[in-house]
C-alpha positions as a LaTeX table, in Angstrom:
\begin{tabular}{lrrr}
\hline
Residue & $x$ (\AA) & $y$ (\AA) & $z$ (\AA) \\
\hline
Met1 & 21.47 & $-0.48$ & $-13.13$ \\
Ala2 & 19.71 & 0.19 & $-9.84$ \\
Thr3 & 21.91 & 0.70 & $-6.82$ \\
Ala4 & 21.45 & 0.78 & $-3.06$ \\
Thr5 & 23.42 & 2.73 & $-0.50$ \\
Thr6 & 23.25 & 2.73 & 3.28 \\
Gln7 & 22.57 & 6.10 & 4.92 \\
Ala8 & 21.27 & 7.58 & 8.14 \\
Val9 & 17.53 & 8.03 & 8.57 \\
Ile10 & 16.18 & 11.09 & 6.78 \\
Pro11 & 14.09 & 13.09 & 9.27 \\
Asp12 & 11.33 & 13.74 & 6.70 \\
Ser13 & 10.67 & 10.05 & 6.26 \\
Ala14 & 10.58 & 9.36 & 9.99 \\
Ser15 & 8.34 & 12.40 & 10.46 \\
Trp16 & 5.86 & 11.11 & 7.89 \\
Ile17 & 5.30 & 7.70 & 9.47 \\
Asn18 & 5.44 & 9.18 & 12.98 \\
Gly19 & 2.93 & 11.86 & 12.06 \\
Leu20 & 0.62 & 9.27 & 10.53 \\
Ser21 & 0.79 & 7.19 & 13.69 \\
Ser22 & 0.18 & 10.18 & 15.95 \\
Ile23 & $-2.85$ & 11.52 & 14.12 \\
Met24 & $-4.42$ & 8.08 & 13.83 \\
Arg25 & $-4.36$ & 7.84 & 17.64 \\
Leu26 & $-7.02$ & 10.55 & 17.65 \\
Ser27 & $-9.35$ & 8.07 & 15.94 \\
Asp28 & $-10.89$ & 4.76 & 16.97 \\
Thr29 & $-8.54$ & 2.41 & 15.15 \\
Arg30 & $-10.59$ & $-0.73$ & 15.69 \\
Leu31 & $-11.44$ & $-2.14$ & 12.28 \\
Asp32 & $-15.19$ & $-1.79$ & 11.84 \\
Pro33 & $-16.26$ & $-3.95$ & 8.85 \\
Ser34 & $-19.14$ & $-1.55$ & 8.14 \\
Leu35 & $-16.57$ & 1.19 & 7.43 \\
Lys36 & $-14.69$ & $-0.75$ & 4.72 \\
Thr37 & $-15.18$ & $-0.08$ & 1.03 \\
Met38 & $-13.56$ & $-1.17$ & $-2.22$ \\
Val39 & $-12.85$ & 1.74 & $-4.57$ \\
Ser40 & $-11.81$ & 1.61 & $-8.23$ \\
Ser41 & $-10.24$ & 4.36 & $-10.30$ \\
Asp42 & $-9.88$ & 5.34 & $-13.93$ \\
Val43 & $-10.09$ & 8.36 & $-16.21$ \\
Lys44 & $-13.43$ & 9.77 & $-17.27$ \\
Asn45 & $-13.80$ & 12.94 & $-19.34$ \\
Gly46 & $-10.12$ & 13.63 & $-18.89$ \\
Lys47 & $-10.21$ & 13.56 & $-15.07$ \\
Leu48 & $-9.30$ & 11.00 & $-12.45$ \\
Ala49 & $-12.51$ & 9.26 & $-11.42$ \\
Leu50 & $-13.10$ & 7.26 & $-8.24$ \\
Phe51 & $-15.83$ & 4.60 & $-8.63$ \\
Val52 & $-17.65$ & 3.66 & $-5.44$ \\
Pro53 & $-20.15$ & 0.86 & $-4.85$ \\
Pro54 & $-23.86$ & 1.58 & $-5.48$ \\
Glu55 & $-26.19$ & 2.71 & $-2.68$ \\
Met56 & $-23.38$ & 4.02 & $-0.46$ \\
Ser57 & $-25.53$ & 7.00 & 0.54 \\
Glu58 & $-27.90$ & 4.61 & 2.30 \\
Leu59 & $-25.45$ & 1.89 & 3.39 \\
Gln60 & $-22.19$ & 3.71 & 4.13 \\
Ser61 & $-22.97$ & 7.42 & 4.41 \\
Glu62 & $-19.87$ & 8.18 & 6.56 \\
Asn63 & $-17.57$ & 6.54 & 4.02 \\
Leu64 & $-19.24$ & 8.43 & 1.20 \\
Arg65 & $-18.82$ & 11.75 & 3.04 \\
Tyr66 & $-15.10$ & 11.12 & 3.41 \\
Leu67 & $-14.65$ & 10.07 & $-0.23$ \\
His68 & $-16.54$ & 13.17 & $-1.38$ \\
Ala69 & $-14.11$ & 15.29 & 0.68 \\
Leu70 & $-11.13$ & 13.41 & $-0.80$ \\
Ala71 & $-12.40$ & 13.86 & $-4.36$ \\
Ser72 & $-13.17$ & 17.54 & $-3.84$ \\
Arg73 & $-9.80$ & 18.37 & $-2.29$ \\
Asn74 & $-7.80$ & 16.47 & $-4.93$ \\
Gly75 & $-9.75$ & 17.45 & $-8.05$ \\
Cys76 & $-11.26$ & 14.03 & $-8.74$ \\
Met77 & $-14.67$ & 12.85 & $-9.84$ \\
Leu78 & $-16.68$ & 10.53 & $-7.58$ \\
Ile79 & $-18.97$ & 8.15 & $-9.49$ \\
Glu80 & $-21.40$ & 5.55 & $-8.19$ \\
Asp81 & $-20.39$ & 2.35 & $-9.97$ \\
Arg82 & $-23.69$ & 0.80 & $-11.08$ \\
Arg83 & $-21.98$ & $-1.88$ & $-13.18$ \\
Ala84 & $-23.74$ & $-0.47$ & $-16.23$ \\
Thr85 & $-22.78$ & $-1.82$ & $-19.64$ \\
Asp86 & $-20.84$ & 1.30 & $-20.61$ \\
Ile87 & $-18.41$ & 1.05 & $-17.65$ \\
Arg88 & $-18.16$ & $-2.74$ & $-17.18$ \\
Pro89 & $-15.04$ & $-3.01$ & $-19.38$ \\
Leu90 & $-13.34$ & $-0.40$ & $-17.19$ \\
Val91 & $-14.25$ & $-2.37$ & $-14.06$ \\
Glu92 & $-12.72$ & $-5.50$ & $-15.55$ \\
Gln93 & $-9.52$ & $-3.67$ & $-16.46$ \\
Arg94 & $-9.01$ & $-1.89$ & $-13.16$ \\
Asp95 & $-7.57$ & $-5.00$ & $-11.51$ \\
Leu96 & $-4.55$ & $-5.15$ & $-13.80$ \\
Lys97 & $-2.17$ & $-2.64$ & $-12.24$ \\
Pro98 & $-1.91$ & $-4.05$ & $-8.68$ \\
His99 & $-0.59$ & $-7.32$ & $-10.07$ \\
Lys100 & 2.05 & $-5.43$ & $-12.07$ \\
Leu101 & 2.94 & $-3.44$ & $-8.94$ \\
Ser102 & 3.66 & $-6.68$ & $-7.10$ \\
Ile103 & 6.48 & $-7.36$ & $-9.59$ \\
Gly104 & 8.00 & $-3.98$ & $-8.79$ \\
Ile105 & 7.71 & $-4.64$ & $-5.05$ \\
Ala106 & 9.40 & $-8.03$ & $-5.46$ \\
Glu107 & 12.29 & $-6.31$ & $-7.25$ \\
Leu108 & 12.38 & $-3.67$ & $-4.51$ \\
Leu109 & 12.72 & $-6.36$ & $-1.83$ \\
Arg110 & 15.59 & $-7.97$ & $-3.75$ \\
Gln111 & 17.36 & $-4.60$ & $-4.06$ \\
Ala112 & 16.84 & $-3.98$ & $-0.33$ \\
Gly113 & 18.72 & $-7.20$ & 0.46 \\
Leu114 & 16.00 & $-9.81$ & 0.97 \\
Pro115 & 17.73 & $-13.16$ & 0.34 \\
Gly116 & 16.28 & $-16.07$ & $-1.61$ \\
Pro117 & 14.38 & $-16.17$ & $-4.90$ \\
Val118 & 12.53 & $-13.15$ & $-6.25$ \\
Ala119 & 9.23 & $-12.91$ & $-4.30$ \\
Gln120 & 5.96 & $-13.54$ & $-6.15$ \\
Leu121 & 2.27 & $-13.23$ & $-5.38$ \\
Ser122 & 1.04 & $-15.92$ & $-3.03$ \\
Thr123 & $-1.43$ & $-18.43$ & $-4.45$ \\
Pro124 & $-4.04$ & $-18.21$ & $-3.07$ \\
His125 & $-3.49$ & $-14.50$ & $-2.47$ \\
Arg126 & $-3.97$ & $-14.35$ & 1.30 \\
Leu127 & $-2.16$ & $-14.70$ & 4.61 \\
Thr128 & $-1.01$ & $-18.25$ & 5.23 \\
Pro129 & $-3.18$ & $-19.80$ & 7.97 \\
Gly130 & $-1.45$ & $-19.64$ & 11.35 \\
Ser131 & 0.85 & $-16.76$ & 10.41 \\
Pro132 & 0.82 & $-13.64$ & 12.59 \\
His133 & $-1.66$ & $-10.96$ & 11.53 \\
Phe134 & $-1.41$ & $-7.26$ & 12.38 \\
Asp135 & $-4.11$ & $-4.73$ & 11.57 \\
Val136 & $-2.86$ & $-1.79$ & 9.54 \\
Pro137 & $-3.14$ & 0.79 & 12.43 \\
Glu138 & $-1.20$ & $-1.53$ & 14.75 \\
Leu139 & 1.47 & $-2.07$ & 12.09 \\
Ile140 & 1.78 & 1.68 & 11.51 \\
Asp141 & 2.41 & 2.15 & 15.25 \\
Met142 & 5.02 & $-0.63$ & 15.26 \\
Val143 & 6.89 & 0.85 & 12.30 \\
Ser144 & 6.73 & 4.33 & 13.82 \\
Ala145 & 8.21 & 3.03 & 17.08 \\
Thr146 & 11.17 & 1.39 & 15.29 \\
Val147 & 11.96 & 3.70 & 12.35 \\
Gln148 & 14.70 & 5.61 & 14.17 \\
Gln149 & 16.52 & 2.33 & 14.91 \\
Ser150 & 16.03 & 0.93 & 11.41 \\
Lys151 & 18.71 & 0.22 & 8.88 \\
Arg152 & 18.11 & 2.37 & 5.76 \\
Val153 & 19.15 & 1.88 & 2.15 \\
Val154 & 18.37 & 4.19 & $-0.75$ \\
Ile155 & 17.25 & 2.41 & $-3.90$ \\
Leu156 & 16.73 & 3.61 & $-7.45$ \\
Pro157 & 13.40 & 2.25 & $-8.73$ \\
Thr158 & 13.42 & $-0.42$ & $-11.44$ \\
Pro159 & 11.43 & 0.06 & $-14.68$ \\
Ser160 & 8.57 & $-1.99$ & $-13.19$ \\
Met161 & 8.35 & 0.34 & $-10.18$ \\
Val162 & 8.52 & 3.43 & $-12.38$ \\
Glu163 & 5.73 & 2.17 & $-14.60$ \\
Thr164 & 3.34 & 1.10 & $-11.88$ \\
Thr165 & 3.86 & 4.08 & $-9.59$ \\
Gly166 & 3.02 & 6.65 & $-12.28$ \\
Asn167 & 6.57 & 7.44 & $-13.49$ \\
Glu168 & 7.86 & 7.87 & $-9.93$ \\
Thr169 & 11.60 & 8.11 & $-10.50$ \\
His170 & 12.67 & 9.46 & $-7.12$ \\
Pro171 & 14.97 & 7.22 & $-5.06$ \\
Ile172 & 13.08 & 5.02 & $-2.59$ \\
Ser173 & 14.20 & 4.93 & 1.04 \\
Ala174 & 13.85 & 1.39 & 2.38 \\
Tyr175 & 13.95 & 0.79 & 6.15 \\
Ala176 & 14.16 & $-2.53$ & 8.00 \\
Cys177 & 14.25 & $-3.29$ & 11.69 \\
Lys178 & 14.16 & $-6.51$ & 13.69 \\
Leu179 & 11.45 & $-6.27$ & 16.34 \\
Val180 & 11.68 & $-8.67$ & 19.27 \\
Thr181 & 9.06 & $-8.46$ & 22.02 \\
Ala182 & 7.21 & $-10.87$ & 24.27 \\
Asp183 & 4.56 & $-11.19$ & 21.53 \\
Ala184 & 6.54 & $-10.89$ & 18.30 \\
Asn185 & 9.86 & $-11.70$ & 16.63 \\
Met186 & 9.75 & $-10.22$ & 13.19 \\
Thr187 & 11.28 & $-7.88$ & 10.62 \\
Leu188 & 9.38 & $-4.65$ & 9.92 \\
Ser189 & 9.83 & $-2.61$ & 6.74 \\
Phe190 & 8.95 & 0.91 & 5.60 \\
Phe191 & 9.35 & 2.27 & 2.06 \\
Asp192 & 9.17 & 5.98 & 1.33 \\
Ser193 & 9.45 & 8.24 & $-1.71$ \\
Pro194 & 7.30 & 11.19 & $-2.85$ \\
Gly195 & 4.98 & 8.85 & $-4.83$ \\
Phe196 & 5.39 & 5.51 & $-3.07$ \\
Lys197 & 4.77 & 4.78 & 0.60 \\
Ala198 & 4.36 & 1.28 & 2.04 \\
Ile199 & 4.82 & $-0.74$ & 5.23 \\
Gly200 & 5.27 & $-4.46$ & 5.60 \\
Tyr201 & 6.56 & $-7.38$ & 7.61 \\
Ile202 & 7.87 & $-10.89$ & 7.18 \\
Ala203 & 5.56 & $-13.65$ & 8.43 \\
Glu204 & 6.92 & $-17.19$ & 8.03 \\
Asp205 & 7.47 & $-17.61$ & 4.27 \\
Gln206 & 5.52 & $-14.50$ & 3.24 \\
Phe207 & 6.13 & $-10.80$ & 3.00 \\
Ile208 & 2.94 & $-8.82$ & 3.71 \\
Val209 & 2.99 & $-5.26$ & 2.39 \\
His210 & 0.42 & $-2.46$ & 2.49 \\
Val211 & 0.91 & 0.19 & $-0.23$ \\
Phe212 & $-0.73$ & 3.49 & 0.72 \\
Ile213 & $-2.76$ & 5.35 & $-1.88$ \\
Gly214 & $-3.95$ & 8.23 & 0.28 \\
Gly215 & $-5.66$ & 9.19 & 3.51 \\
Gly216 & $-5.71$ & 11.68 & 6.33 \\
Pro217 & $-8.31$ & 13.37 & 8.50 \\
Leu218 & $-11.72$ & 14.27 & 7.05 \\
Arg219 & $-10.85$ & 17.97 & 7.00 \\
Ser220 & $-7.77$ & 17.45 & 4.81 \\
Pro221 & $-7.67$ & 14.08 & 2.99 \\
Leu222 & $-4.84$ & 13.73 & 0.47 \\
Ile223 & $-3.83$ & 11.36 & $-2.29$ \\
Trp224 & $-0.25$ & 10.29 & $-1.55$ \\
Ala225 & 0.37 & 8.35 & $-4.75$ \\
Asn226 & 0.89 & 9.87 & $-8.18$ \\
Phe227 & $-2.41$ & 10.25 & $-10.03$ \\
Asp228 & $-1.05$ & 8.19 & $-12.92$ \\
Ala229 & $-0.47$ & 5.27 & $-10.54$ \\
Met230 & $-4.18$ & 5.20 & $-9.73$ \\
Leu231 & $-5.39$ & 4.63 & $-13.29$ \\
Lys232 & $-7.13$ & 1.30 & $-13.73$ \\
Asn233 & $-6.52$ & 0.49 & $-10.09$ \\
Arg234 & $-8.57$ & $-1.00$ & $-7.28$ \\
Phe235 & $-7.88$ & $-0.46$ & $-3.59$ \\
Arg236 & $-9.31$ & $-0.70$ & $-0.10$ \\
Phe237 & $-10.74$ & 2.19 & 1.86 \\
Gln238 & $-11.10$ & 2.08 & 5.64 \\
Leu239 & $-12.63$ & 4.83 & 7.76 \\
Phe240 & $-11.80$ & 5.27 & 11.45 \\
Arg241 & $-14.22$ & 7.32 & 13.53 \\
Ser242 & $-13.15$ & 10.14 & 15.84 \\
Thr243 & $-14.88$ & 12.04 & 18.61 \\
Gln244 & $-13.14$ & 15.21 & 17.39 \\
Pro245 & $-14.96$ & 17.21 & 14.66 \\
Gly246 & $-13.33$ & 16.78 & 11.27 \\
Gln247 & $-10.88$ & 14.16 & 12.59 \\
Asp248 & $-12.49$ & 11.00 & 11.19 \\
Phe249 & $-9.47$ & 9.37 & 9.55 \\
Gly250 & $-9.39$ & 7.47 & 6.28 \\
Leu251 & $-6.83$ & 5.17 & 4.68 \\
Leu252 & $-6.74$ & 3.97 & 1.08 \\
Tyr253 & $-4.30$ & 1.13 & 0.37 \\
Asn254 & $-3.51$ & $-2.06$ & $-1.50$ \\
Thr255 & $-2.34$ & $-5.21$ & 0.30 \\
Phe256 & $-0.04$ & $-7.82$ & $-1.25$ \\
Tyr257 & 0.93 & $-11.23$ & 0.07 \\
Leu258 & 4.21 & $-12.37$ & $-1.45$ \\
Asp259 & 5.90 & $-15.75$ & $-1.22$ \\
Ile260 & 9.57 & $-15.13$ & $-0.43$ \\
Asn261 & 10.91 & $-18.69$ & $-0.48$ \\
Arg262 & 9.13 & $-20.15$ & $-3.53$ \\
Ala263 & 11.13 & $-19.88$ & $-6.75$ \\
Ser264 & 9.32 & $-18.81$ & $-9.88$ \\
Ala265 & 9.31 & $-20.95$ & $-13.02$ \\
Ala266 & 11.95 & $-18.65$ & $-14.55$ \\
Asp267 & 14.16 & $-19.02$ & $-11.47$ \\
Arg268 & 13.85 & $-22.82$ & $-11.56$ \\
Lys269 & 14.67 & $-22.93$ & $-15.26$ \\
Ser270 & 17.72 & $-20.72$ & $-14.69$ \\
Ala271 & 18.88 & $-22.92$ & $-11.81$ \\
Gly272 & 18.44 & $-25.99$ & $-14.01$ \\
Arg273 & 20.63 & $-24.53$ & $-16.75$ \\
Lys274 & 23.36 & $-23.69$ & $-14.25$ \\
Gly275 & 23.27 & $-27.20$ & $-12.80$ \\
Ser276 & 23.47 & $-28.98$ & $-16.15$ \\
\hline
\end{tabular}
């Protein structure tokens, strides 16, 4: 059975989120819609393949340059996804894994001590209107500023997490910190293991979490997740421009919106049996 223990902050974990925050400050972290792309992944000819939208060379040349650098450095194929008949079944299947990952994240939150029913994907899958929104670069800075003061527990991944993170069996360090400022009163979270890195926060009745796939400056982009975790996956890519040569910064991530106070059908059925 999975266990959780409280320990002091591991310097390597704090260094990772702090380093990410520091290097992103070299870039323009305003979210430019023209620099956003959806990327899918699968296996083709025995190699990890990243499928990008058609006509990127004309419409998003900067994004394409970064993704070419990412593929080259990490031994991947980069394929323009023309929605041809021979690859359409792959496109339809690539959406499956993120939904399975949400189950693992819900279990992770329960292990980390989140009270209430097991979280589940919000329906519709989006931020509840009126809830506080933080852009990913801003949230990275907020987590970096609080990680040294965060409470940390070490969690062994459940079977769902192991399956959806590409057999990532390393313990996961989970951090949580209450942030109270003139503009915010919220709980920030950071999750870190060799193959799973994510940040999130509680907003009203939702937990918003961004799971990082990869990123870094143009001169050295890396995939942070296990390659197996990227199979039949779909994720967001965002490029941030820099005035420094080779410092354009990219982030690849999935975003999940989870209801944390709405019981699932299984939870309600279990509660009904206990009450009868």
